C-alpha positions in Angstrom: 49.6 85.5 4.3 53.1 86.1 5.8 54.9 83.5 7.4 55.2 85.7 10.6 51.2 86.1 10.9 50.7 82.2 10.3 53.2 81.4 13.0 51.2 83.9 15.4 48.2 82.3 14.5 49.6 78.9 15.2 50.8 80.1 18.5 47.3 81.5 19.4 45.7 78.3 18.2 48.1 76.2 20.5 47.4 78.5 23.4 43.7 78.4 23.1 44.0 74.5 22.5 45.9 74.4 25.6 43.5 76.5 27.9 40.5 74.4 26.6 42.5 71.2 27.6 43.4 72.8 30.9 39.7 73.9 31.3 38.5 70.2 30.3 40.8 68.4 33.2 40.0 70.9 35.9 36.2 70.3 35.2 36.8 66.3 34.9 38.8 66.5 38.3 36.2 68.6 39.8 33.2 66.2 38.7 35.7 63.2 40.0 36.0 64.8 43.2 32.4 65.7 43.6 31.7 61.8 42.8 34.2 60.7 45.2 33.0 62.9 48.0 29.4 61.6 47.3 30.7 57.9 47.6 32.5 58.7 50.9 29.3 60.3 52.0 27.0 57.1 51.2 29.8 54.7 52.8 29.9 56.8 56.0 26.1 56.6 56.1 26.0 52.9 55.6 28.8 52.5 58.1 26.9 54.6 60.8 23.7 52.6 60.0 25.7 49.3 60.7 27.2 50.5 63.6 23.6 51.4 65.2 22.6 47.6 64.1 25.4 46.5 66.0 24.7 48.4 69.1 21.1 47.3 68.8 22.2 43.4 68.4 24.5 44.0 71.1 21.7 45.4 73.3 19.4 42.4 72.4 22.0 39.9 73.2 22.5 41.5 76.7 19.1 41.1 77.2 18.9 37.7 76.3 21.7 37.0 78.6 20.1 38.7 81.3 16.8 36.7 80.9 19.0 33.1 80.6 20.6 33.9 83.6 17.1 34.9 85.2 15.6 31.8 83.9 18.4 29.8 85.4 18.0 31.0 88.8 16.5 28.3 91.3 13.9 30.7 92.8 12.6 31.4 89.4 12.2 27.8 88.4 10.8 27.1 91.9 7.9 29.7 90.8 7.4 28.1 87.7 6.9 24.7 89.0 4.3 26.3 91.8 2.9 28.4 89.1 2.2 25.2 86.8 1.3 23.0 89.4 4.0 20.6 88.7 5.1 17.6 91.1 8.8 18.3 90.5 11.5 17.7 92.7 15.4 18.0 93.2 16.7 14.4 92.2 18.2 12.3 94.7 21.6 10.5 94.5 20.0 7.1 93.7 18.1 8.8 90.4 21.4 10.3 88.8 23.5 7.8 86.3 26.4 8.9 84.8 27.0 7.2 81.3 30.8 6.7 79.9 31.9 8.6 76.6 31.9 5.9 73.9 35.5 5.8 73.5 35.8 5.1 77.1 33.1 2.2 77.0 35.4 0.6 74.2 38.3 0.7 76.0 37.1 -0.1 79.4 34.2 -2.3 79.1 34.3 -4.5 75.9 30.8 -5.3 74.7 28.8 -3.6 77.6 26.8 -0.2 77.0 24.9 -0.2 80.4 24.9 3.2 82.1 26.6 2.6 85.4 25.7 4.4 88.6 28.2 6.5 90.1 26.7 8.1 93.6 30.1 9.5 94.5 30.2 12.3 91.9 28.4 15.9 92.2 25.3 15.7 90.0 26.0 19.2 88.4 25.6 19.4 84.5 26.6 21.8 82.1 24.0 23.2 79.6 23.7 25.5 76.4 20.5 27.1 75.8 19.8 27.9 72.1 16.5 29.8 72.8 14.8 31.2 75.6 11.0 30.3 75.7 8.9 31.8 77.9 5.2 30.3 78.8 2.2 32.6 77.2 0.6 32.2 80.7 1.1 35.2 83.2 2.7 34.6 86.8 0.1 34.6 89.4 
């Protein structure tokens, strides 16, 4: 073969190799893009599902807050006392005792841990309810 024909075949081989490599890179890029889009879609679905769960949990929390507020109403408590037939009444001033904190007891009263009676303070107390429990019996 002549050197010109050899050079021509070498150029054709290089062009063919280059075209095959371009096609391989294009196919690989397309498959990578398809995989990436699929992963994005799966992540979007998981995000939407999590958002709906968050909305449901917020709705449940609002319901529980409403029930806690309802249960703490004096009228509701009076109805429960009457329904269960309990002999309960609000505490009198003589029944309320205020206990000092341990630090105040150590500094104020050296060895005494006896609760002191303070009728001049308001008997209002703060409390946190961690769970709402309803009785299984129905209201009459």
